[in-house]
Gaussian input, Z-matrix of N, CA and C with variables (Angstrom, degrees):
# hf/3-21g

backbone

0 1
 N
 C     1     B1
 C     2     B2     1     A1
 N     3     B3     2     A2     1     D1
 C     4     B4     3     A3     2     D2
 C     5     B5     4     A4     3     D3
 N     6     B6     5     A5     4     D4
 C     7     B7     6     A6     5     D5
 C     8     B8     7     A7     6     D6
 N     9     B9     8     A8     7     D7
 C    10    B10     9     A9     8     D8
 C    11    B11    10    A10     9     D9
 N    12    B12    11    A11    10    D10
 C    13    B13    12    A12    11    D11
 C    14    B14    13    A13    12    D12
 N    15    B15    14    A14    13    D13
 C    16    B16    15    A15    14    D14
 C    17    B17    16    A16    15    D15
 N    18    B18    17    A17    16    D16
 C    19    B19    18    A18    17    D17
 C    20    B20    19    A19    18    D18
 N    21    B21    20    A20    19    D19
 C    22    B22    21    A21    20    D20
 C    23    B23    22    A22    21    D21
 N    24    B24    23    A23    22    D22
 C    25    B25    24    A24    23    D23
 C    26    B26    25    A25    24    D24
 N    27    B27    26    A26    25    D25
 C    28    B28    27    A27    26    D26
 C    29    B29    28    A28    27    D27
 N    30    B30    29    A29    28    D28
 C    31    B31    30    A30    29    D29
 C    32    B32    31    A31    30    D30
 N    33    B33    32    A32    31    D31
 C    34    B34    33    A33    32    D32
 C    35    B35    34    A34    33    D33
 N    36    B36    35    A35    34    D34
 C    37    B37    36    A36    35    D35
 C    38    B38    37    A37    36    D36
 N    39    B39    38    A38    37    D37
 C    40    B40    39    A39    38    D38
 C    41    B41    40    A40    39    D39
 N    42    B42    41    A41    40    D40
 C    43    B43    42    A42    41    D41
 C    44    B44    43    A43    42    D42
 N    45    B45    44    A44    43    D43
 C    46    B46    45    A45    44    D44
 C    47    B47    46    A46    45    D45
 N    48    B48    47    A47    46    D46
 C    49    B49    48    A48    47    D47
 C    50    B50    49    A49    48    D48
 N    51    B51    50    A50    49    D49
 C    52    B52    51    A51    50    D50
 C    53    B53    52    A52    51    D51
 N    54    B54    53    A53    52    D52
 C    55    B55    54    A54    53    D53
 C    56    B56    55    A55    54    D54
 N    57    B57    56    A56    55    D55
 C    58    B58    57    A57    56    D56
 C    59    B59    58    A58    57    D57
 N    60    B60    59    A59    58    D58
 C    61    B61    60    A60    59    D59
 C    62    B62    61    A61    60    D60
 N    63    B63    62    A62    61    D61
 C    64    B64    63    A63    62    D62
 C    65    B65    64    A64    63    D63
 N    66    B66    65    A65    64    D64
 C    67    B67    66    A66    65    D65
 C    68    B68    67    A67    66    D66
 N    69    B69    68    A68    67    D67
 C    70    B70    69    A69    68    D68
 C    71    B71    70    A70    69    D69
 N    72    B72    71    A71    70    D70
 C    73    B73    72    A72    71    D71
 C    74    B74    73    A73    72    D72
 N    75    B75    74    A74    73    D73
 C    76    B76    75    A75    74    D74
 C    77    B77    76    A76    75    D75
 N    78    B78    77    A77    76    D76
 C    79    B79    78    A78    77    D77
 C    80    B80    79    A79    78    D78
 N    81    B81    80    A80    79    D79
 C    82    B82    81    A81    80    D80
 C    83    B83    82    A82    81    D81
 N    84    B84    83    A83    82    D82
 C    85    B85    84    A84    83    D83
 C    86    B86    85    A85    84    D84
 N    87    B87    86    A86    85    D85
 C    88    B88    87    A87    86    D86
 C    89    B89    88    A88    87    D87
 N    90    B90    89    A89    88    D88
 C    91    B91    90    A90    89    D89
 C    92    B92    91    A91    90    D90
 N    93    B93    92    A92    91    D91
 C    94    B94    93    A93    92    D92
 C    95    B95    94    A94    93    D93
 N    96    B96    95    A95    94    D94
 C    97    B97    96    A96    95    D95
 C    98    B98    97    A97    96    D96
 N    99    B99    98    A98    97    D97
 C   100   B100    99    A99    98    D98
 C   101   B101   100   A100    99    D99
 N   102   B102   101   A101   100   D100
 C   103   B103   102   A102   101   D101
 C   104   B104   103   A103   102   D102
 N   105   B105   104   A104   103   D103
 C   106   B106   105   A105   104   D104
 C   107   B107   106   A106   105   D105
 N   108   B108   107   A107   106   D106
 C   109   B109   108   A108   107   D107
 C   110   B110   109   A109   108   D108
 N   111   B111   110   A110   109   D109
 C   112   B112   111   A111   110   D110
 C   113   B113   112   A112   111   D111
 N   114   B114   113   A113   112   D112
 C   115   B115   114   A114   113   D113
 C   116   B116   115   A115   114   D114
 N   117   B117   116   A116   115   D115
 C   118   B118   117   A117   116   D116
 C   119   B119   118   A118   117   D117
 N   120   B120   119   A119   118   D118
 C   121   B121   120   A120   119   D119
 C   122   B122   121   A121   120   D120
 N   123   B123   122   A122   121   D121
 C   124   B124   123   A123   122   D122
 C   125   B125   124   A124   123   D123
 N   126   B126   125   A125   124   D124
 C   127   B127   126   A126   125   D125
 C   128   B128   127   A127   126   D126
 N   129   B129   128   A128   127   D127
 C   130   B130   129   A129   128   D128
 C   131   B131   130   A130   129   D129
 N   132   B132   131   A131   130   D130
 C   133   B133   132   A132   131   D131
 C   134   B134   133   A133   132   D132
 N   135   B135   134   A134   133   D133
 C   136   B136   135   A135   134   D134
 C   137   B137   136   A136   135   D135
 N   138   B138   137   A137   136   D136
 C   139   B139   138   A138   137   D137
 C   140   B140   139   A139   138   D138
 N   141   B141   140   A140   139   D139
 C   142   B142   141   A141   140   D140
 C   143   B143   142   A142   141   D141
 N   144   B144   143   A143   142   D142
 C   145   B145   144   A144   143   D143
 C   146   B146   145   A145   144   D144
 N   147   B147   146   A146   145   D145
 C   148   B148   147   A147   146   D146
 C   149   B149   148   A148   147   D147
 N   150   B150   149   A149   148   D148
 C   151   B151   150   A150   149   D149
 C   152   B152   151   A151   150   D150
 N   153   B153   152   A152   151   D151
 C   154   B154   153   A153   152   D152
 C   155   B155   154   A154   153   D153
 N   156   B156   155   A155   154   D154
 C   157   B157   156   A156   155   D155
 C   158   B158   157   A157   156   D156
 N   159   B159   158   A158   157   D157
 C   160   B160   159   A159   158   D158
 C   161   B161   160   A160   159   D159
 N   162   B162   161   A161   160   D160
 C   163   B163   162   A162   161   D161
 C   164   B164   163   A163   162   D162
 N   165   B165   164   A164   163   D163
 C   166   B166   165   A165   164   D164
 C   167   B167   166   A166   165   D165
 N   168   B168   167   A167   166   D166
 C   169   B169   168   A168   167   D167
 C   170   B170   169   A169   168   D168
 N   171   B171   170   A170   169   D169
 C   172   B172   171   A171   170   D170
 C   173   B173   172   A172   171   D171
 N   174   B174   173   A173   172   D172
 C   175   B175   174   A174   173   D173
 C   176   B176   175   A175   174   D174
 N   177   B177   176   A176   175   D175
 C   178   B178   177   A177   176   D176
 C   179   B179   178   A178   177   D177
 N   180   B180   179   A179   178   D178
 C   181   B181   180   A180   179   D179
 C   182   B182   181   A181   180   D180
 N   183   B183   182   A182   181   D181
 C   184   B184   183   A183   182   D182
 C   185   B185   184   A184   183   D183
 N   186   B186   185   A185   184   D184
 C   187   B187   186   A186   185   D185
 C   188   B188   187   A187   186   D186
 N   189   B189   188   A188   187   D187
 C   190   B190   189   A189   188   D188
 C   191   B191   190   A190   189   D189
 N   192   B192   191   A191   190   D190
 C   193   B193   192   A192   191   D191
 C   194   B194   193   A193   192   D192
 N   195   B195   194   A194   193   D193
 C   196   B196   195   A195   194   D194
 C   197   B197   196   A196   195   D195
 N   198   B198   197   A197   196   D196
 C   199   B199   198   A198   197   D197
 C   200   B200   199   A199   198   D198
 N   201   B201   200   A200   199   D199
 C   202   B202   201   A201   200   D200
 C   203   B203   202   A202   201   D201
 N   204   B204   203   A203   202   D202
 C   205   B205   204   A204   203   D203
 C   206   B206   205   A205   204   D204
 N   207   B207   206   A206   205   D205
 C   208   B208   207   A207   206   D206
 C   209   B209   208   A208   207   D207
 N   210   B210   209   A209   208   D208
 C   211   B211   210   A210   209   D209
 C   212   B212   211   A211   210   D210
 N   213   B213   212   A212   211   D211
 C   214   B214   213   A213   212   D212
 C   215   B215   214   A214   213   D213
 N   216   B216   215   A215   214   D214
 C   217   B217   216   A216   215   D215
 C   218   B218   217   A217   216   D216
 N   219   B219   218   A218   217   D217
 C   220   B220   219   A219   218   D218
 C   221   B221   220   A220   219   D219
 N   222   B222   221   A221   220   D220
 C   223   B223   222   A222   221   D221
 C   224   B224   223   A223   222   D222
 N   225   B225   224   A224   223   D223
 C   226   B226   225   A225   224   D224
 C   227   B227   226   A226   225   D225
 N   228   B228   227   A227   226   D226
 C   229   B229   228   A228   227   D227
 C   230   B230   229   A229   228   D228
 N   231   B231   230   A230   229   D229
 C   232   B232   231   A231   230   D230
 C   233   B233   232   A232   231   D231
 N   234   B234   233   A233   232   D232
 C   235   B235   234   A234   233   D233
 C   236   B236   235   A235   234   D234
 N   237   B237   236   A236   235   D235
 C   238   B238   237   A237   236   D236
 C   239   B239   238   A238   237   D237
 N   240   B240   239   A239   238   D238
 C   241   B241   240   A240   239   D239
 C   242   B242   241   A241   240   D240
 N   243   B243   242   A242   241   D241
 C   244   B244   243   A243   242   D242
 C   245   B245   244   A244   243   D243
 N   246   B246   245   A245   244   D244
 C   247   B247   246   A246   245   D245
 C   248   B248   247   A247   246   D246
 N   249   B249   248   A248   247   D247
 C   250   B250   249   A249   248   D248
 C   251   B251   250   A250   249   D249
 N   252   B252   251   A251   250   D250
 C   253   B253   252   A252   251   D251
 C   254   B254   253   A253   252   D252
 N   255   B255   254   A254   253   D253
 C   256   B256   255   A255   254   D254
 C   257   B257   256   A256   255   D255
 N   258   B258   257   A257   256   D256
 C   259   B259   258   A258   257   D257
 C   260   B260   259   A259   258   D258
 N   261   B261   260   A260   259   D259
 C   262   B262   261   A261   260   D260
 C   263   B263   262   A262   261   D261
 N   264   B264   263   A263   262   D262
 C   265   B265   264   A264   263   D263
 C   266   B266   265   A265   264   D264
 N   267   B267   266   A266   265   D265
 C   268   B268   267   A267   266   D266
 C   269   B269   268   A268   267   D267
 N   270   B270   269   A269   268   D268
 C   271   B271   270   A270   269   D269
 C   272   B272   271   A271   270   D270
 N   273   B273   272   A272   271   D271
 C   274   B274   273   A273   272   D272
 C   275   B275   274   A274   273   D273
 N   276   B276   275   A275   274   D274
 C   277   B277   276   A276   275   D275
 C   278   B278   277   A277   276   D276
 N   279   B279   278   A278   277   D277
 C   280   B280   279   A279   278   D278
 C   281   B281   280   A280   279   D279
 N   282   B282   281   A281   280   D280
 C   283   B283   282   A282   281   D281
 C   284   B284   283   A283   282   D282
 N   285   B285   284   A284   283   D283
 C   286   B286   285   A285   284   D284
 C   287   B287   286   A286   285   D285
 N   288   B288   287   A287   286   D286
 C   289   B289   288   A288   287   D287
 C   290   B290   289   A289   288   D288
 N   291   B291   290   A290   289   D289
 C   292   B292   291   A291   290   D290
 C   293   B293   292   A292   291   D291
 N   294   B294   293   A293   292   D292
 C   295   B295   294   A294   293   D293
 C   296   B296   295   A295   294   D294
 N   297   B297   296   A296   295   D295
 C   298   B298   297   A297   296   D296
 C   299   B299   298   A298   297   D297
 N   300   B300   299   A299   298   D298
 C   301   B301   300   A300   299   D299
 C   302   B302   301   A301   300   D300
 N   303   B303   302   A302   301   D301
 C   304   B304   303   A303   302   D302
 C   305   B305   304   A304   303   D303

   B1=1.4356
   B2=1.5349
   B3=1.2987
   B4=1.5274
   B5=1.5275
   B6=1.3227
   B7=1.4404
   B8=1.5098
   B9=1.3571
   B10=1.3929
   B11=1.5432
   B12=1.4017
   B13=1.4204
   B14=1.5256
   B15=1.3425
   B16=1.4297
   B17=1.5189
   B18=1.2899
   B19=1.4421
   B20=1.4884
   B21=1.2935
   B22=1.4793
   B23=1.5246
   B24=1.2709
   B25=1.4902
   B26=1.5519
   B27=1.3029
   B28=1.4901
   B29=1.5417
   B30=1.2443
   B31=1.5214
   B32=1.5248
   B33=1.3220
   B34=1.4341
   B35=1.5493
   B36=1.3339
   B37=1.4303
   B38=1.5715
   B39=1.3578
   B40=1.5451
   B41=1.5266
   B42=1.2984
   B43=1.4993
   B44=1.5565
   B45=1.3018
   B46=1.4752
   B47=1.5002
   B48=1.3194
   B49=1.4860
   B50=1.5436
   B51=1.3071
   B52=1.4329
   B53=1.5317
   B54=1.3130
   B55=1.4520
   B56=1.4912
   B57=1.3219
   B58=1.4808
   B59=1.5648
   B60=1.3239
   B61=1.4918
   B62=1.5664
   B63=1.3259
   B64=1.4414
   B65=1.5332
   B66=1.3597
   B67=1.5239
   B68=1.6326
   B69=1.2664
   B70=1.4664
   B71=1.5229
   B72=1.3610
   B73=1.4258
   B74=1.5143
   B75=1.3353
   B76=1.4728
   B77=1.5351
   B78=1.3086
   B79=1.5163
   B80=1.5435
   B81=1.3609
   B82=1.4461
   B83=1.5250
   B84=1.3668
   B85=1.4127
   B86=1.5103
   B87=1.3188
   B88=1.5229
   B89=1.4601
   B90=1.3282
   B91=1.5498
   B92=1.4884
   B93=1.2155
   B94=1.4665
   B95=1.5604
   B96=1.2980
   B97=1.4600
   B98=1.5394
   B99=1.3047
   B100=1.4737
   B101=1.5444
   B102=1.3225
   B103=1.4352
   B104=1.5377
   B105=1.2640
   B106=1.5158
   B107=1.4927
   B108=1.3493
   B109=1.4456
   B110=1.4977
   B111=1.3520
   B112=1.4400
   B113=1.5061
   B114=1.2951
   B115=1.4487
   B116=1.4989
   B117=1.3357
   B118=1.4703
   B119=1.4630
   B120=1.3254
   B121=1.4858
   B122=1.4584
   B123=1.3938
   B124=1.4770
   B125=1.5815
   B126=1.2835
   B127=1.4500
   B128=1.5392
   B129=1.2650
   B130=1.4189
   B131=1.5009
   B132=1.3237
   B133=1.4451
   B134=1.5134
   B135=1.2854
   B136=1.4719
   B137=1.5063
   B138=1.3166
   B139=1.4853
   B140=1.5993
   B141=1.2957
   B142=1.4397
   B143=1.4491
   B144=1.3746
   B145=1.4909
   B146=1.5489
   B147=1.3451
   B148=1.4458
   B149=1.4884
   B150=1.2996
   B151=1.4825
   B152=1.5101
   B153=1.3533
   B154=1.4358
   B155=1.5304
   B156=1.3323
   B157=1.4650
   B158=1.5076
   B159=1.3118
   B160=1.4933
   B161=1.5631
   B162=1.3024
   B163=1.4738
   B164=1.5097
   B165=1.3511
   B166=1.4751
   B167=1.4963
   B168=1.3637
   B169=1.4413
   B170=1.4796
   B171=1.3434
   B172=1.4514
   B173=1.5589
   B174=1.3165
   B175=1.4502
   B176=1.5343
   B177=1.4514
   B178=1.4374
   B179=1.5572
   B180=1.2592
   B181=1.4864
   B182=1.5236
   B183=1.3288
   B184=1.5562
   B185=1.5347
   B186=1.3172
   B187=1.4156
   B188=1.5513
   B189=1.3071
   B190=1.4691
   B191=1.5509
   B192=1.2368
   B193=1.5031
   B194=1.5118
   B195=1.3605
   B196=1.4159
   B197=1.5102
   B198=1.3499
   B199=1.3913
   B200=1.5952
   B201=1.2781
   B202=1.4440
   B203=1.5500
   B204=1.2528
   B205=1.4887
   B206=1.5145
   B207=1.3442
   B208=1.4220
   B209=1.5694
   B210=1.2943
   B211=1.4887
   B212=1.4904
   B213=1.2937
   B214=1.4466
   B215=1.5694
   B216=1.3956
   B217=1.4733
   B218=1.5297
   B219=1.2921
   B220=1.5381
   B221=1.4669
   B222=1.3353
   B223=1.4865
   B224=1.4867
   B225=1.3803
   B226=1.5163
   B227=1.5333
   B228=1.3222
   B229=1.4462
   B230=1.4479
   B231=1.3505
   B232=1.4261
   B233=1.4614
   B234=1.3645
   B235=1.4381
   B236=1.5583
   B237=1.2796
   B238=1.4540
   B239=1.5584
   B240=1.3114
   B241=1.4436
   B242=1.4826
   B243=1.3893
   B244=1.4326
   B245=1.5825
   B246=1.3214
   B247=1.4533
   B248=1.5195
   B249=1.3397
   B250=1.4584
   B251=1.4819
   B252=1.3411
   B253=1.4790
   B254=1.5281
   B255=1.3037
   B256=1.4896
   B257=1.5734
   B258=1.3200
   B259=1.4321
   B260=1.5256
   B261=1.2764
   B262=1.4629
   B263=1.5308
   B264=1.3405
   B265=1.4207
   B266=1.5103
   B267=1.3283
   B268=1.4586
   B269=1.5001
   B270=1.3331
   B271=1.4482
   B272=1.5108
   B273=1.3070
   B274=1.4214
   B275=1.5324
   B276=1.2874
   B277=1.4364
   B278=1.5018
   B279=1.2847
   B280=1.5125
   B281=1.5239
   B282=1.3412
   B283=1.4178
   B284=1.5334
   B285=1.3501
   B286=1.4386
   B287=1.5026
   B288=1.3984
   B289=1.4530
   B290=1.5380
   B291=1.3385
   B292=1.4845
   B293=1.5066
   B294=1.4054
   B295=1.3802
   B296=1.5454
   B297=1.3249
   B298=1.4606
   B299=1.4862
   B300=1.2866
   B301=1.4645
   B302=1.5375
   B303=1.3652
   B304=1.4553
   B305=1.4853
   A1=106.21
   A2=114.44
   A3=120.88
   A4=105.42
   A5=112.35
   A6=121.27
   A7=110.84
   A8=115.36
   A9=120.41
   A10=113.91
   A11=113.05
   A12=118.25
   A13=108.76
   A14=117.01
   A15=123.38
   A16=110.78
   A17=120.97
   A18=124.71
   A19=111.46
   A20=119.55
   A21=122.71
   A22=109.45
   A23=117.59
   A24=123.25
   A25=109.84
   A26=117.82
   A27=121.34
   A28=108.80
   A29=118.32
   A30=118.24
   A31=110.12
   A32=118.54
   A33=118.35
   A34=110.80
   A35=117.49
   A36=120.21
   A37=108.98
   A38=116.27
   A39=118.64
   A40=110.10
   A41=116.62
   A42=117.76
   A43=107.68
   A44=118.47
   A45=116.73
   A46=111.54
   A47=117.87
   A48=121.01
   A49=109.30
   A50=115.81
   A51=121.10
   A52=114.31
   A53=113.24
   A54=118.75
   A55=109.77
   A56=119.96
   A57=120.32
   A58=109.96
   A59=117.20
   A60=120.21
   A61=106.58
   A62=118.36
   A63=120.45
   A64=113.52
   A65=110.26
   A66=115.22
   A67=107.03
   A68=115.76
   A69=118.44
   A70=113.65
   A71=119.39
   A72=123.53
   A73=107.45
   A74=117.82
   A75=123.25
   A76=111.66
   A77=110.48
   A78=117.29
   A79=106.43
   A80=114.17
   A81=121.74
   A82=108.58
   A83=116.44
   A84=122.86
   A85=111.83
   A86=118.50
   A87=118.37
   A88=116.89
   A89=118.71
   A90=119.46
   A91=114.35
   A92=120.37
   A93=120.49
   A94=110.33
   A95=118.65
   A96=119.14
   A97=111.35
   A98=119.46
   A99=121.88
   A100=110.50
   A101=118.70
   A102=121.77
   A103=112.20
   A104=118.97
   A105=124.00
   A106=110.67
   A107=120.14
   A108=119.72
   A109=113.41
   A110=116.08
   A111=118.06
   A112=117.37
   A113=117.11
   A114=120.51
   A115=113.68
   A116=116.84
   A117=121.71
   A118=113.89
   A119=118.93
   A120=120.71
   A121=106.49
   A122=113.65
   A123=120.52
   A124=109.70
   A125=115.12
   A126=119.64
   A127=108.72
   A128=120.58
   A129=127.32
   A130=108.55
   A131=115.42
   A132=120.48
   A133=108.54
   A134=113.34
   A135=121.45
   A136=110.00
   A137=115.68
   A138=117.06
   A139=111.29
   A140=118.21
   A141=123.34
   A142=109.73
   A143=110.80
   A144=120.30
   A145=105.51
   A146=117.83
   A147=119.65
   A148=112.29
   A149=116.60
   A150=120.14
   A151=106.89
   A152=119.06
   A153=122.27
   A154=113.36
   A155=117.71
   A156=123.20
   A157=108.17
   A158=115.88
   A159=121.22
   A160=113.72
   A161=116.44
   A162=117.94
   A163=110.88
   A164=118.53
   A165=122.74
   A166=113.39
   A167=118.37
   A168=119.96
   A169=114.81
   A170=122.15
   A171=122.61
   A172=110.07
   A173=118.04
   A174=122.67
   A175=108.06
   A176=115.83
   A177=117.95
   A178=108.87
   A179=120.86
   A180=122.68
   A181=107.56
   A182=116.54
   A183=117.66
   A184=111.15
   A185=117.14
   A186=121.69
   A187=110.45
   A188=117.19
   A189=119.17
   A190=111.62
   A191=118.25
   A192=120.11
   A193=108.52
   A194=118.85
   A195=120.15
   A196=112.40
   A197=117.83
   A198=122.23
   A199=111.76
   A200=115.41
   A201=121.51
   A202=111.73
   A203=116.53
   A204=118.42
   A205=111.51
   A206=119.09
   A207=119.64
   A208=111.49
   A209=115.22
   A210=121.72
   A211=109.44
   A212=119.42
   A213=123.29
   A214=111.16
   A215=116.83
   A216=120.20
   A217=112.74
   A218=115.51
   A219=118.31
   A220=107.43
   A221=113.86
   A222=122.67
   A223=112.17
   A224=112.71
   A225=113.46
   A226=106.28
   A227=113.76
   A228=117.51
   A229=116.03
   A230=119.28
   A231=124.14
   A232=112.68
   A233=116.06
   A234=121.94
   A235=107.91
   A236=116.94
   A237=123.32
   A238=111.24
   A239=117.92
   A240=122.71
   A241=113.22
   A242=119.52
   A243=121.56
   A244=111.85
   A245=115.01
   A246=119.41
   A247=110.13
   A248=117.19
   A249=124.90
   A250=108.63
   A251=115.98
   A252=121.68
   A253=110.92
   A254=115.59
   A255=122.73
   A256=106.49
   A257=111.37
   A258=118.54
   A259=111.06
   A260=122.05
   A261=124.35
   A262=109.55
   A263=122.81
   A264=127.39
   A265=110.20
   A266=118.09
   A267=124.12
   A268=111.48
   A269=117.06
   A270=121.60
   A271=109.60
   A272=119.91
   A273=124.10
   A274=112.20
   A275=116.65
   A276=120.63
   A277=115.54
   A278=116.18
   A279=122.73
   A280=114.05
   A281=117.33
   A282=119.24
   A283=117.26
   A284=114.26
   A285=116.67
   A286=120.29
   A287=113.95
   A288=116.69
   A289=111.46
   A290=117.07
   A291=118.71
   A292=106.44
   A293=114.17
   A294=119.32
   A295=111.02
   A296=119.68
   A297=120.65
   A298=111.71
   A299=121.18
   A300=124.51
   A301=110.07
   A302=115.10
   A303=116.08
   A304=117.06
   D1=133.03
   D2=-178.09
   D3=-102.53
   D4=154.27
   D5=179.39
   D6=-66.96
   D7=127.75
   D8=174.97
   D9=-92.71
   D10=-36.37
   D11=-170.68
   D12=-159.41
   D13=142.68
   D14=170.18
   D15=-101.67
   D16=111.11
   D17=-179.70
   D18=-77.45
   D19=153.87
   D20=178.96
   D21=-70.81
   D22=-32.97
   D23=-174.27
   D24=-160.17
   D25=172.53
   D26=178.51
   D27=-59.41
   D28=-42.77
   D29=-177.11
   D30=-58.43
   D31=-47.05
   D32=178.79
   D33=-65.13
   D34=-34.45
   D35=-178.51
   D36=-63.67
   D37=-41.70
   D38=178.31
   D39=-68.93
   D40=-40.22
   D41=-179.83
   D42=-63.69
   D43=-41.39
   D44=-178.00
   D45=-72.59
   D46=-32.93
   D47=176.66
   D48=-60.38
   D49=-45.46
   D50=177.64
   D51=-65.92
   D52=-40.64
   D53=179.64
   D54=-66.02
   D55=-41.04
   D56=178.68
   D57=-72.14
   D58=-36.32
   D59=-176.72
   D60=-64.44
   D61=-36.20
   D62=178.66
   D63=-61.67
   D64=-19.33
   D65=-178.63
   D66=-104.90
   D67=11.43
   D68=176.76
   D69=82.40
   D70=20.69
   D71=-176.44
   D72=-114.29
   D73=120.46
   D74=179.02
   D75=-95.87
   D76=134.99
   D77=178.06
   D78=-133.64
   D79=153.65
   D80=173.91
   D81=-105.69
   D82=148.56
   D83=176.21
   D84=-117.42
   D85=81.14
   D86=-171.17
   D87=-80.54
   D88=-13.23
   D89=-171.50
   D90=-106.32
   D91=15.93
   D92=-171.51
   D93=-71.32
   D94=-35.64
   D95=-177.23
   D96=-71.00
   D97=-21.07
   D98=-179.53
   D99=-81.61
   D100=-10.51
   D101=-178.73
   D102=-61.66
   D103=-35.50
   D104=-179.49
   D105=-63.30
   D106=-29.69
   D107=-176.67
   D108=-97.19
   D109=13.87
   D110=-178.00
   D111=-58.10
   D112=-38.02
   D113=-179.14
   D114=-69.33
   D115=-26.33
   D116=-178.59
   D117=-96.52
   D118=-13.82
   D119=-177.49
   D120=-98.06
   D121=149.41
   D122=-176.59
   D123=-90.12
   D124=44.66
   D125=-176.95
   D126=-140.19
   D127=158.80
   D128=168.29
   D129=-99.27
   D130=103.51
   D131=-172.76
   D132=-118.47
   D133=107.83
   D134=176.65
   D135=-105.41
   D136=148.87
   D137=-179.88
   D138=-65.02
   D139=127.86
   D140=178.93
   D141=-96.74
   D142=145.89
   D143=170.18
   D144=-103.24
   D145=117.27
   D146=175.32
   D147=-104.57
   D148=130.68
   D149=-175.62
   D150=-77.91
   D151=129.16
   D152=179.35
   D153=-77.42
   D154=-34.30
   D155=178.88
   D156=-119.18
   D157=107.44
   D158=-177.73
   D159=-60.95
   D160=-22.09
   D161=179.10
   D162=-69.74
   D163=-16.54
   D164=179.74
   D165=-90.23
   D166=7.33
   D167=-176.48
   D168=-61.82
   D169=-40.78
   D170=179.21
   D171=-62.01
   D172=-44.30
   D173=-178.57
   D174=-65.67
   D175=-41.27
   D176=-178.47
   D177=-65.65
   D178=-42.53
   D179=-176.78
   D180=-65.01
   D181=-41.00
   D182=177.66
   D183=-61.78
   D184=-40.54
   D185=-179.91
   D186=-68.40
   D187=-39.15
   D188=176.20
   D189=-69.19
   D190=-33.53
   D191=176.33
   D192=-63.96
   D193=-40.88
   D194=176.07
   D195=-66.32
   D196=-37.40
   D197=177.37
   D198=-59.48
   D199=-42.31
   D200=-175.76
   D201=-81.34
   D202=-12.71
   D203=-179.01
   D204=-72.61
   D205=125.93
   D206=-174.47
   D207=-61.71
   D208=143.96
   D209=-176.72
   D210=-60.77
   D211=-41.23
   D212=-175.42
   D213=-65.07
   D214=-20.12
   D215=177.18
   D216=-75.06
   D217=-19.23
   D218=-175.39
   D219=-82.14
   D220=150.81
   D221=179.69
   D222=-82.05
   D223=158.47
   D224=170.12
   D225=-65.75
   D226=162.57
   D227=179.18
   D228=-123.98
   D229=152.59
   D230=-178.51
   D231=-103.81
   D232=127.94
   D233=-174.98
   D234=-84.96
   D235=163.41
   D236=176.97
   D237=-59.70
   D238=-28.14
   D239=177.05
   D240=-72.81
   D241=-12.94
   D242=173.67
   D243=107.14
   D244=-10.82
   D245=-178.30
   D246=-85.05
   D247=149.55
   D248=174.74
   D249=-98.14
   D250=132.01
   D251=174.72
   D252=-119.62
   D253=150.89
   D254=179.72
   D255=-61.34
   D256=155.10
   D257=179.36
   D258=-62.25
   D259=-26.58
   D260=-175.53
   D261=-79.91
   D262=-8.68
   D263=179.66
   D264=-86.67
   D265=126.55
   D266=175.19
   D267=-83.81
   D268=-23.97
   D269=179.39
   D270=-127.71
   D271=152.05
   D272=177.54
   D273=-60.56
   D274=131.29
   D275=178.81
   D276=-63.63
   D277=-26.53
   D278=-176.61
   D279=-89.54
   D280=-44.22
   D281=-175.31
   D282=-117.79
   D283=-13.97
   D284=-179.01
   D285=89.05
   D286=-2.94
   D287=178.94
   D288=-65.10
   D289=151.53
   D290=-177.71
   D291=-77.59
   D292=153.94
   D293=177.96
   D294=-64.25
   D295=134.73
   D296=179.67
   D297=-65.31
   D298=146.58
   D299=177.57
   D300=-66.24
   D301=148.62
   D302=-179.91
   D303=-66.85

């Protein structure tokens, strides 16, 4: 398994694991237990996300690019009911429908 991503900390590693899992992409988090010794070890050890199925690398990289894209760069979205909702809304403010997938 090759490294897909270096997370800033265990919290980000878990969030990314769940984010990718929601898209059908499985990753392993092998370095989480070493995080506690970071201050005492002479290494920079960040939690790694390892891709379990290398054929999913293009989809995983696309999902990570979306993850790293700033929220304010995203456009408002139009619901099927015709109303426009801000990019920060996951559901339509008028009817409650979920935001469509990109």
